[in-house]
C-alpha positions as CSV (number, residue, x, y, z in Angstrom):
1,M,9.7,-8.1,-15.8
2,L,9.6,-5.7,-12.9
3,D,7.4,-4.2,-13.8
4,G,5.2,-7.0,-14.6
5,L,6.0,-8.2,-10.9
6,R,4.3,-5.2,-9.6
7,F,0.9,-6.3,-10.7
8,S,1.7,-9.6,-10.8
9,P,-1.2,-12.3,-9.1
10,V,1.8,-12.9,-6.1
11,M,2.1,-9.0,-5.3
12,A,-1.9,-8.9,-5.2
13,L,-1.7,-11.6,-2.5
14,G,0.5,-9.4,-0.1
15,T,-0.1,-6.4,0.9
16,E,1.6,-3.2,-0.4
17,D,4.0,-3.1,2.3
18,R,5.4,-5.9,0.7
19,T,5.3,-4.0,-2.9
20,N,7.0,-0.9,-1.6
21,K,9.8,-2.9,0.0
22,L,10.6,-4.7,-3.0
23,A,10.4,-1.3,-5.2
24,N,12.7,0.4,-2.2
25,C,15.3,-2.4,-2.6
26,T,15.3,-2.8,-6.4
27,Q,15.1,0.9,-7.0
28,N,18.9,1.6,-7.7
29,M,20.0,-2.1,-9.2
30,N,20.5,-2.4,-12.7
31,G,19.8,-5.0,-15.1
32,E,22.9,-7.0,-14.3
33,Q,22.7,-7.3,-10.9
34,I,18.8,-8.5,-10.7
35,L,19.7,-11.1,-13.4
36,A,22.8,-12.0,-11.1
37,I,20.4,-12.2,-8.4
38,A,18.1,-14.4,-10.4
39,D,20.7,-16.6,-11.9
40,K,22.2,-17.6,-7.9
41,Y,18.6,-18.4,-6.8
42,V,17.7,-20.3,-10.0
43,E,21.0,-22.3,-10.1
44,A,20.6,-23.4,-6.4
45,R,17.0,-24.7,-6.9
46,P,16.8,-26.9,-9.4
47,E,13.7,-28.4,-8.2
48,K,12.2,-25.3,-9.2
49,W,13.2,-25.3,-12.9
50,H,9.2,-26.0,-14.1
51,E,8.1,-22.8,-12.5
52,S,7.5,-19.8,-14.4
53,V,10.0,-17.0,-14.2
54,H,7.9,-14.3,-12.7
55,F,7.9,-16.8,-9.7
56,Q,11.2,-17.6,-9.6
57,L,12.2,-13.8,-10.2
58,F,9.9,-13.2,-7.0
59,G,11.7,-15.5,-5.0
60,A,15.0,-14.0,-6.0
61,L,14.5,-10.6,-5.1
62,T,12.3,-11.1,-2.1
63,E,15.0,-13.2,-0.7
64,A,17.8,-11.3,-1.9
65,C,15.5,-7.9,-0.2
66,R,14.5,-9.9,2.8
67,I,11.1,-9.4,2.3
68,F,10.0,-12.1,4.1
69,K,11.7,-12.2,7.4
């Protein structure tokens, strides 16, 4: 999933800096940690449950990694 995120249209709209920040932030995380971040994000936002998993994971990780400040 994370590998696919790097090539997603969402990341293409940003800068390489955003991609690098996300990669640096998540490089030492294991799957369980990423899943916990995603679960917490999705659980707190039932109004977004119709969105694709890619968008929700992107939102969860950019929030957790504070990509947009």
